[in-house]
C-alpha positions as a Python dict, from the first residue, in 0.01 Angstrom:
ca = {
    (1, 'M'): (0, 0, 0),
    (2, 'A'): (344, 38, -152),
    (3, 'E'): (618, -188, -21),
    (4, 'F'): (770, -77, 309),
    (5, 'P'): (1038, 3, 378),
    (6, 'P'): (1112, 142, 32),
    (7, 'P'): (1316, -120, -155),
    (8, 'S'): (1588, 136, -225),
    (9, 'L'): (1647, 173, 152),
    (10, 'Q'): (1635, -193, 255),
    (11, 'P'): (2008, -276, 208),
    (12, 'L'): (2113, 40, 391),
    (13, 'I'): (1873, -29, 678),
    (14, 'Q'): (2014, -380, 713),
    (15, 'E'): (2372, -250, 701),
    (16, 'V'): (2306, 3, 980),
    (17, 'F'): (2117, -255, 1184),
    (18, 'D'): (2399, -511, 1148),
    (19, 'L'): (2665, -256, 1248),
    (20, 'L'): (2475, -152, 1559),
    (21, 'R'): (2386, -508, 1655),
    (22, 'A'): (2743, -640, 1611),
    (23, 'R'): (2877, -358, 1828),
    (24, 'N'): (2599, -387, 2089),
    (25, 'E'): (2517, -18, 2034),
    (26, 'T'): (2192, 175, 2018),
    (27, 'I'): (2029, 456, 1823),
    (28, 'S'): (1768, 723, 1890),
    (29, 'V'): (1610, 956, 1635),
    (30, 'A'): (1482, 1314, 1624),
    (31, 'E'): (1336, 1400, 1287),
    (32, 'T'): (1125, 1670, 1129),
    (33, 'A'): (1078, 1673, 751),
    (34, 'A'): (1123, 1295, 716),
    (35, 'G'): (809, 1265, 928),
    (36, 'G'): (904, 950, 1121),
    (37, 'L'): (1036, 760, 820),
    (38, 'I'): (1385, 716, 968),
    (39, 'S'): (1243, 560, 1284),
    (40, 'A'): (1000, 346, 1085),
    (41, 'C'): (1286, 217, 869),
    (42, 'L'): (1496, 124, 1170),
    (43, 'I'): (1202, -40, 1347),
    (44, 'S'): (1119, -242, 1033),
    (45, 'A'): (1426, -463, 1089),
    (46, 'P'): (1348, -779, 1288),
    (47, 'G'): (1512, -749, 1630),
    (48, 'A'): (1493, -369, 1629),
    (49, 'S'): (1432, -357, 2003),
    (50, 'A'): (1798, -449, 2054),
    (51, 'I'): (1922, -133, 1882),
    (52, 'Y'): (1638, 125, 1879),
    (53, 'K'): (1595, 335, 2196),
    (54, 'G'): (1320, 563, 2066),
    (55, 'G'): (1244, 863, 1856),
    (56, 'T'): (1045, 1179, 1809),
    (57, 'T'): (900, 1358, 1513),
    (58, 'V'): (942, 1721, 1616),
    (59, 'Y'): (769, 1873, 1315),
    (60, 'T'): (621, 2177, 1485),
    (61, 'L'): (756, 2449, 1708),
    (62, 'E'): (538, 2320, 1992),
    (63, 'S'): (684, 1970, 1964),
    (64, 'R'): (1040, 2103, 1947),
    (65, 'L'): (981, 2302, 2265),
    (66, 'S'): (815, 2005, 2438),
    (67, 'F'): (1031, 1716, 2319),
    (68, 'G'): (1332, 1848, 2125),
    (69, 'G'): (1516, 2033, 2399),
    (70, 'W'): (1437, 2374, 2251),
    (71, 'T'): (1392, 2676, 2473),
    (72, 'S'): (1242, 3016, 2401),
    (73, 'E'): (1599, 3129, 2325),
    (74, 'S'): (1618, 2862, 2052),
    (75, 'V'): (1333, 3034, 1872),
    (76, 'N'): (1489, 3381, 1876),
    (77, 'G'): (1641, 3450, 1536),
    (78, 'Y'): (1536, 3114, 1390),
    (79, 'T'): (1584, 3125, 1013),
    (80, 'G'): (1526, 2763, 919),
    (81, 'P'): (1708, 2433, 956),
    (82, 'T'): (2085, 2429, 999),
    (83, 'T'): (2341, 2167, 1089),
    (84, 'E'): (2383, 2336, 1428),
    (85, 'I'): (2012, 2304, 1501),
    (86, 'V'): (1993, 1936, 1405),
    (87, 'A'): (2313, 1863, 1600),
    (88, 'G'): (2138, 2005, 1906),
    (89, 'L'): (1831, 1789, 1843),
    (90, 'A'): (2054, 1482, 1804),
    (91, 'D'): (2244, 1559, 2126),
    (92, 'H'): (1919, 1605, 2316),
    (93, 'S'): (1781, 1275, 2188),
    (94, 'R'): (2100, 1079, 2263),
    (95, 'L'): (2137, 1219, 2613),
    (96, 'T'): (1767, 1191, 2699),
    (97, 'L'): (1734, 831, 2581),
    (98, 'G'): (2085, 714, 2670),
    (99, 'S'): (2164, 581, 2324),
    (100, 'T'): (2509, 533, 2173),
    (101, 'Y'): (2414, 745, 1873),
    (102, 'A'): (2132, 976, 1773),
    (103, 'I'): (2041, 1086, 1423),
    (104, 'S'): (1851, 1404, 1347),
    (105, 'E'): (1734, 1584, 1036),
    (106, 'S'): (1545, 1896, 947),
    (107, 'G'): (1469, 2032, 605),
    (108, 'T'): (1209, 2134, 353),
    (109, 'A'): (1034, 1843, 183),
    (110, 'G'): (827, 2067, -46),
    (111, 'P'): (650, 2126, -265),
    (112, 'T'): (670, 2483, -134),
    (113, 'G'): (939, 2653, 66),
    (114, 'G'): (1133, 2972, 99),
    (115, 'T'): (1399, 3156, -93),
    (116, 'T'): (1706, 3091, 122),
    (117, 'K'): (1911, 2777, 58),
    (118, 'N'): (1796, 2606, 380),
    (119, 'R'): (1430, 2674, 304),
    (120, 'T'): (1416, 2554, -57),
    (121, 'P'): (1238, 2227, -130),
    (122, 'G'): (1478, 1936, -123),
    (123, 'Y'): (1720, 2083, 134),
    (124, 'V'): (1800, 1882, 448),
    (125, 'A'): (2046, 1931, 735),
    (126, 'L'): (2162, 1609, 903),
    (127, 'A'): (2348, 1530, 1223),
    (128, 'V'): (2467, 1232, 1423),
    (129, 'S'): (2555, 1272, 1789),
    (130, 'S'): (2787, 1031, 1967),
    (131, 'A'): (3019, 1038, 2266),
    (132, 'Q'): (3297, 1109, 2013),
    (133, 'G'): (3128, 1426, 1888),
    (134, 'K'): (2877, 1562, 1641),
    (135, 'F'): (2891, 1487, 1270),
    (136, 'T'): (2689, 1689, 1021),
    (137, 'R'): (2604, 1706, 651),
    (138, 'E'): (2379, 1903, 424),
    (139, 'F'): (2209, 1758, 118),
    (140, 'E'): (1994, 1898, -162),
    (141, 'T'): (1778, 1682, -386),
    (142, 'G'): (1696, 1956, -635),
    (143, 'S'): (1334, 1836, -632),
    (144, 'N'): (1007, 1965, -486),
    (145, 'D'): (848, 1615, -476),
    (146, 'R'): (752, 1590, -108),
    (147, 'A'): (724, 1211, -76),
    (148, 'A'): (1040, 1145, -277),
    (149, 'N'): (1231, 1403, -73),
    (150, 'M'): (1121, 1238, 252),
    (151, 'V'): (1265, 906, 133),
    (152, 'V'): (1589, 1074, 25),
    (153, 'F'): (1614, 1254, 360),
    (154, 'A'): (1582, 918, 538),
    (155, 'R'): (1839, 761, 305),
    (156, 'E'): (2091, 1040, 360),
    (157, 'A'): (2040, 1027, 737),
    (158, 'L'): (2099, 652, 742),
    (159, 'K'): (2408, 694, 520),
    (160, 'L'): (2552, 953, 760),
    (161, 'L'): (2481, 723, 1053),
    (162, 'R'): (2648, 430, 874),
    (163, 'D'): (2951, 642, 792),
    (164, 'V'): (2987, 765, 1150),
    (165, 'I'): (2948, 417, 1302),
    (166, 'S'): (3204, 280, 1056),
    (167, 'Q'): (3458, 547, 1157),
    (168, 'V'): (3415, 513, 1534),
    (169, 'E'): (3642, 262, 1696),
    (170, 'T'): (3463, -49, 1824),
    (171, 'P'): (3439, -28, 2202),
    (172, 'S'): (3616, -289, 2414),
    (173, 'L'): (3382, -547, 2560),
}
């Protein structure tokens, strides 16, 4: 088995963990194309139970309807992942689990995909939900390497989370 978490993610995981732990804050996760990798990275840090509230891998329509807060209206006109969709997944996760923050992603890991920007391999939409609002990004790897894209999707999600936590004022204790 290859080393886990991926060595390229270890410093970022520790940075996010340390920020959350120092602030006595928590995280939940709703992910699709990363396949649980974001949650696994966060849980890999010793003491994760102090910061990790839970997560879902809502890879299929059925799981999004059952666990992601989607309704039949959410499915009408669906054209692939967007920042609005992942912001909704993040909000649902944060509110359901009562976490300080929630991170969500949805994209196309590859090797196949569609022809629109948000359906091409290597595209991911990211969102962080907090009491201060929703923060989103899009990222494209330019690759159709499924496993490599999954790692990049996790890295970009953790970077967005780190950036949001760093910008939010530390709560008074």
